[in-house]
C-alpha positions in Angstrom: -13.9 -0.5 3.0 -10.9 -0.5 1.4 -10.8 -4.2 2.2 -14.2 -4.7 0.6 -13.6 -2.5 -2.3 -10.4 -4.9 -3.1 -12.2 -7.6 -2.9 -15.0 -6.4 -5.3 -12.0 -5.7 -8.0 -10.7 -9.3 -7.3 -14.2 -10.7 -8.1 -14.6 -8.7 -11.2 -11.0 -9.9 -12.4 -12.1 -13.5 -11.6 -15.2 -12.7 -13.3 -13.9 -11.5 -16.6 -10.9 -14.2 -16.4 -13.8 -17.1 -16.1 -15.7 -15.5 -19.2 -12.7 -15.3 -21.5 -11.5 -18.9 -20.4 -15.3 -20.1 -21.2 -15.3 -18.3 -24.7 -12.0 -20.1 -25.7 -11.7 -22.8 -28.5 -10.0 -25.7 -26.3 -9.7 -29.4 -26.6 -13.0 -30.4 -24.8 -11.3 -33.9 -24.1 -9.6 -32.3 -21.6 -11.4 -29.2 -20.2 -14.7 -28.0 -19.6 -16.0 -24.3 -18.5 -17.5 -25.6 -15.1 -15.8 -26.1 -11.9 -16.8 -29.4 -9.9 -16.2 -28.8 -6.4 -16.7 -31.7 -3.7 -19.9 -31.8 -1.6 -19.8 -32.7 1.7 -22.8 -35.1 1.7 -20.7 -37.5 -0.2 -17.7 -38.5 1.9 -16.8 -42.0 0.3 -15.8 -40.3 -2.7 -13.2 -39.1 -0.4 -12.2 -42.3 0.5 -11.9 -44.0 -2.4 -11.8 -41.5 -5.5 -11.4 -42.9 -8.8 -7.9 -43.5 -10.2 -8.3 -41.5 -13.0 -9.3 -38.6 -10.7 -5.4 -37.4 -10.1 -6.5 -33.5 -9.1 -8.6 -35.3 -6.1 -6.0 -37.9 -5.1 -3.3 -35.2 -4.7 -5.4 -32.9 -3.1 -6.4 -35.7 -0.6 -2.6 -36.7 -0.5 -1.9 -33.0 0.3 -4.2 -33.0 3.0 -3.0 -36.0 4.7 0.6 -35.1 5.1 -1.2 -31.1 6.5 -3.0 -33.2 8.7 -0.3 -35.4 9.9 1.9 -32.0 10.5 -0.5 -29.7 12.3 -2.6 -31.9 13.8 -5.7 -29.7 13.9 -6.6 -27.4 11.1 -9.1 -24.7 10.2 -9.9 -24.3 6.3 -10.0 -21.0 4.3 -11.8 -21.2 0.7 -11.0 -19.1 -1.8 -13.0 -18.9 -5.0 -15.3 -16.8 -7.0 -18.2 -15.6 -5.2 -17.1 -17.1 -2.1 -17.6 -14.7 0.8 -15.4 -13.9 3.8 -17.0 -13.3 7.1 -16.9 -10.0 8.9 -15.4 -11.6 11.8 -12.1 -12.9 10.2 -9.9 -11.1 12.4 -11.3 -12.8 15.1 -10.8 -16.3 13.6 -7.4 -15.3 13.3 -7.4 -14.6 17.2 -9.5 -17.9 18.2 -7.0 -20.3 16.0 -3.9 -18.8 17.6 -5.6 -19.5 21.1 -6.1 -22.7 20.6 -3.2 -23.4 18.3 -4.9 -24.4 15.3 -3.3 -24.3 11.7 -5.5 -22.3 8.9 -4.7 -23.7 5.5 -6.1 -22.4 2.6 -7.8 -24.0 -0.7 -7.9 -22.0 -4.1 -11.0 -23.3 -6.2 -10.2 -22.2 -9.7 -12.9 -21.1 -11.6 -12.7 -23.7 -14.6 -12.8 -27.3 -14.2 -11.2 -30.2 -15.7 -13.6 -33.1 -17.2 -13.1 -36.1 -15.0 -11.1 -33.7 -12.0 -13.0 -33.1 -8.6 -12.1 -29.7 -6.8 -12.3 -29.1 -3.2 -10.7 -32.7 -2.0 -8.3 -30.8 0.0 -10.7 -29.1 2.4 -13.6 -31.9 1.9 -10.9 -34.5 3.2 -9.5 -32.2 6.2 -13.2 -31.0 7.1 -14.2 -34.9 7.1 -11.5 -36.0 9.3 -11.4 -32.8 11.5 -14.9 -33.5 12.5 -14.0 -37.7 12.9 -11.6 -36.7 15.2 -13.1 -33.4 17.1 -16.9 -33.4 16.5 -19.4 -32.5 14.2 -19.3 -29.0 15.8 -15.5 -28.6 15.2 -16.0 -25.8 12.5 -18.9 -23.9 13.8 -17.3 -23.7 17.4 -14.8 -21.9 16.3 -16.7 -19.2 14.6 -19.0 -18.9 17.1 -16.5 -18.2 19.3 -14.9 -16.0 17.1 -18.2 -14.2 16.6 -19.2 -13.5 20.2 -15.6 -11.6 20.4 -16.5 -9.6 17.1 -19.5 -8.7 18.7 -17.8 -7.9 22.2 -15.6 -5.5 19.5 -18.5 -3.7 18.4 -19.9 -3.1 21.9 -17.1 -2.5 23.7 -14.4 -1.2 21.0 -16.6 0.7 18.7 -15.4 -1.7 15.6 -16.4 -0.4 12.4 -18.7 -3.3 10.2 -18.9 -2.9 6.6 -22.8 -2.6 5.6 -22.1 -5.3 2.9 -21.6 -7.7 6.4 -25.0 -6.7 7.6 -28.5 -8.4 6.5 -30.9 -5.9 4.8 -33.0 -5.1 7.8 -30.4 -4.0 9.9 -28.4 -1.8 7.2 -28.1 1.9 8.3 -31.0 3.9 6.6 -31.1 7.7 5.8 -33.5 9.8 7.7 -33.7 13.0 5.9 -37.0 12.9 3.4 -34.9 16.0 1.5 -32.4 13.5 -0.2 -32.9 10.0 -2.1 -30.8 7.3 -1.8 -31.7 4.7 -4.7 -30.9 0.9 -3.5 -29.1 2.0 -0.5 -26.0 2.9 -2.6 -26.9 5.7 -5.4 -27.3 9.5 -5.1 -27.5 12.5 -7.1 -26.0 15.9 -6.0 -26.4 18.9 -8.3 -23.4 20.6 -9.0 -23.5 24.7 -9.7 -20.2 25.2 -11.5 -19.0 27.0 -14.4 -18.6 24.0 -16.7 -20.6 22.4 -18.4 -20.9 18.6 -17.8 -23.7 17.6 -20.2 -20.8 16.0 -22.6 -19.4 13.6 -19.9 -20.6 10.3 -19.7 -20.7 8.3 -16.0 -19.5 11.3 -14.1 -19.6 10.0 -10.6 -17.8 9.3 -7.7 -17.8 6.8 -5.2 -17.3 8.4 -1.6 -16.9 6.0 1.7 -17.6 7.0 4.9 -18.6 6.2 8.7 -21.9 6.1 10.0 -21.6 6.4 13.8 -23.4 5.1 16.4 -25.5 8.0 17.0 -26.2 8.4 13.2 -23.9 11.2 12.3 -21.5 10.4 9.6 -17.4 11.3 9.4 -14.3 10.2 7.4 -15.3 10.9 4.3 -13.0 10.3 1.7 -13.1 9.3 -2.3 -12.6 5.4 -3.1 -13.2 5.8 -6.3 -13.4 8.4 -9.2 -14.7 7.6 -12.7 -14.2 9.9 -15.8 -10.7 10.9 -16.3 -11.5 13.4 -19.1 -12.4 16.0 -16.3 -9.4 18.1 -15.5 -8.1 18.4 -11.9 -9.7 21.6 -10.8 -12.6 20.4 -12.2 -12.7 17.0 -10.6 -11.5 18.7 -7.2 -14.3 21.2 -7.3 -17.1 18.5 -7.8 -15.3 16.1 -5.0 -15.1 19.2 -2.6 -18.5 19.8 -3.5 -19.7 16.2 -3.0 -18.5 16.1 0.3 -19.9 18.9 1.5 -23.5 18.3 0.3 -23.0 14.6 2.3 -21.7 16.6 5.4 -24.8 19.1 5.3 -27.7 16.6 4.0 -26.9 13.1 4.5 -25.7 13.7 8.3 -28.9 12.0 10.0 -29.3 8.3 10.2 -30.7 5.3 11.6 -27.4 3.3 12.6 -26.7 -0.2 11.3 -26.8 -3.1 13.7 -25.2 -6.3 13.5 -27.7 -9.1 15.2 -29.4 -6.3 17.0 -26.2 -4.7 18.2 -25.8 -0.6 17.2 -22.9 -0.5 15.3 -20.4 1.8 13.6 -20.9 1.2 9.9 -18.6 2.2 7.0 -20.5 2.4 4.1 -20.0 3.6 0.4 -22.4 6.0 -1.7 -21.9 6.6 -5.5 -22.6 10.3 -5.9 -23.8 11.0 -9.7 -23.5 14.7 -10.7 -26.4 16.2 -12.4 
């Protein structure tokens, strides 16, 4: 979950950056606050972009050099809102076995007027499919996903709850506790310190839901309210983890495409 939590922070950073950029007063002839991303349904543009689209032309030249150097390529696109696949590690394994070079394209959140982003990956995609077939990329991902599922079944690989379909996410069994929207819960605390004056007093606690529905590996992944002294904070976290172990220990386990999986989950615990 550290990986996914880190990804969340990166996305939040870019979202704020994009918003800030959109509020800046800039020369409208040079920039606009929207991103123009290449559409694979228009390959003709890649083969003959206008001379004014220098960004696209330079990206295509870079793609040609990489194709000439490595022959077989696989593209990873990084952008605001882009989701990584749960079997990224397995993709690396397949690429190594097939001797395919992974290349990365970073799509910015602010576009330039008359300039097209995505021509690098678009051109590579076009040429890879021309040379190796329309299913070139899907076959790589299909093989990686089959290894991923095997690791879930045979090696007890942990899957993030964020990589599961809603219908296959783990669900709490106990009727004595309530989890709002699958992610938020309240825990009553009985401590000698008043918390009414504290706002947004909560902790994010990450844990693993095992295949048998029990939980383990509980740890705090985020704490909000620095105004709380360390002893009070420690007492709250101790009580929260104790409560989760006692009352939140029975789940219908998560599944990935029908396969029961160990799942990493995070609950936001509000102290009331």
